[in-house]
C-alpha positions, 0 to 999 in steps of 0.5 A, spaced: 500 500 500 502 506 498 500 513 501 496 518 497 497 525 500 492 530 502 491 537 501 495 542 506 502 545 508 508 541 505 512 542 512 509 543 519 511 548 524 518 545 525 520 545 518 519 537 518 515 534 512 508 534 514 506 527 510 510 523 506 507 520 500 504 521 492 499 524 489 497 526 481 497 534 483 501 539 487 496 538 493 501 540 498 503 547 499 511 549 498 513 555 502 520 557 502 519 561 508 517 554 512 524 551 511 528 549 517 533 545 514 538 551 513 538 556 507 545 553 504 541 546 503 535 549 499 535 546 492 530 548 487 530 547 479 526 546 473 528 541 468 525 540 461 526 535 456 523 536 449 524 530 443 522 527 437 525 521 434 531 524 431 534 529 437 532 532 443 534 539 447 534 539 455 534 546 459 535 547 466 535 553 471 537 551 478 538 555 484 542 550 489 543 556 494 551 556 494 550 556 486 546 556 480 546 554 473 543 555 466 544 549 462 542 546 455 543 540 452 543 538 445 542 530 443 543 527 436 540 520 436 541 519 429 549 520 430 549 518 437 552 525 439 551 530 445 553 537 447 552 540 454 554 547 456 552 549 464 554 556 465 554 557 473 552 563 477 554 563 485 551 564 491 544 566 489 540 563 495 533 563 492 534 570 489 533 567 482 525 567 484 523 560 483 515 560 484 512 555 489 508 552 484 508 549 477 502 552 476 503 559 476 509 564 476 515 565 471 522 564 471 527 568 468 535 569 469 540 572 465 548 572 466 554 573 462 553 570 455 547 566 457 539 567 459 533 563 460 526 564 461 520 559 463 514 562 462 506 560 463 502 563 457 494 561 457 496 554 459 502 553 455 509 553 457 514 557 453 521 556 454 526 560 451 534 560 452 540 563 449 548 561 450 553 566 446 558 560 445 555 553 446 559 549 441 565 553 440 563 560 437 556 557 435 551 560 439 545 556 442 538 559 441 531 556 442 523 558 443 519 552 444 512 552 446 509 546 450 501 545 450 496 539 452 498 539 459 496 532 462 490 531 467 495 527 471 502 528 473 507 524 478 508 528 485 512 525 491 513 528 498 519 524 500 523 525 507 530 523 508 532 518 514 538 522 516 535 529 517 528 530 519 528 537 516 530 535 509 525 533 504 524 533 496 518 535 493 517 533 486 513 533 480 514 530 473 509 532 468 510 527 462 508 528 455 506 535 453 506 536 446 512 540 443 512 546 438 518 550 436 525 550 434 532 551 436 538 554 432 546 552 433 551 555 429 546 557 424 542 550 423 535 550 425 531 544 427 524 544 429 519 540 433 512 538 430 507 537 436 505 531 432 511 527 434 514 531 439 513 531 446 516 535 452 516 533 460 518 537 466 522 535 472 520 540 478 524 540 484 524 543 491 527 541 497 532 540 502 537 535 500 542 531 505 550 531 502 551 525 499 545 522 494 545 517 489 538 516 485 536 513 479 530 516 474 527 514 468 522 517 463 519 516 456 513 519 452 511 518 445 505 515 441 503 507 442 497 505 437 494 512 437 495 513 445 499 518 448 504 514 453 508 516 458 512 513 464 516 516 470 520 511 474 525 512 479 528 511 486 534 514 491 530 520 492 530 520 500 526 515 504 521 512 499 517 507 504 511 511 504 510 511 496 514 510 490 514 515 484 513 510 479 507 511 474 504 510 467 500 515 463 495 513 458 492 519 454 494 523 461 491 518 466 495 516 471 496 508 473 500 507 479 506 502 480 509 499 486 517 498 486 522 498 480 529 496 480 534 498 474 538 492 472 544 496 470 549 491 467 557 491 469 563 489 467 569 488 471 565 491 477 563 498 473 557 499 470 557 498 463 552 504 461 551 502 453 550 495 454 543 492 454 539 494 461 533 491 464 527 493 468 523 489 473 518 491 478 515 488 484 508 488 482 510 485 475 507 491 471 513 494 468 518 488 465 522 491 460 529 491 456 533 497 454 537 498 449 542 504 450 544 509 444 547 515 447 550 516 454 550 523 456 555 523 461 558 528 466 563 528 472 565 534 476 569 535 482 570 541 486 573 540 493 568 537 497 562 537 491 561 532 486 556 530 481 557 524 477 551 523 472 550 518 466 543 520 463 542 514 458 538 514 452 535 508 448 529 504 446 525 500 451 521 494 449 517 490 453 510 490 457 506 495 461 500 493 465 495 498 467 491 498 473 485 494 470 490 489 468 490 491 460 497 491 457 501 496 453 507 493 448 513 498 448 516 496 441 523 501 440 520 506 445 525 512 446 526 514 453 532 515 458 534 512 464 539 515 469 544 514 475 546 520 478 551 521 484 551 527 488 555 530 493 552 537 494 
């Protein structure tokens, strides 16, 4: 049994998570002023991933208290290449002005050589980004509109066993329709809402120092239906609920526990070898054929970020709440393992 969140404040008067569990909307109210876990530990971000079958763009604006960043990635699935640039800014401590909900408020940030904005426009989401020198001297520009926000989303409120005032409040909005374009060095690529989708990873919380998480998501069309999924663990103490969900035409189907079975060679993860995913309830049993590892490892003093976001194709069977099945065949998605000391 997994606990369904009720409406109310996210934190109690002592700054402890009032309730752990999951929901399909932001039923808990996030208030930065209620946090008691230390101002330097607050982390807030919005991350968008937009793709079709050929290429993808990922955009992030983050305020992690002692540092923030504007990050853009271009992923070319046909040529199996990627480029990421993440210029940082220092000591924002919330001055970036992230809204308390994904349903209202805008984010706009400019630093030397880079700017980004995520704005709400009549129920749609407009994503604009610019980097002066993204690939050598080539600039990056994008203007993307996400529409058709699904009825249900994945929401989870998670405590950390090591620290009472630490928590993670997270929403994943999967499989919005995407339109627009991005340009790198004079070459423009477009997104058509007929085959292009975007997701939002909306994160707010107070994190402990050393964490390893696993996250995966997919979005696309299967037999005329818009299919999405969110899978993962490692985001704190998930004993109250998992963050695993399937989505069919915007309607959520809740899953139990999942395991990422990443192959190993000589004791190390072989990220570009075939993976499998298994589930405690037997409702998510799939294989995964990687084509691209967006790997990045940054270590500065006591800080570490070791990321492997692996894109590829999933094949297997998903089982919905009513027992009906969906077969995935060469379904584009990603799965990642991230180790942070932050």
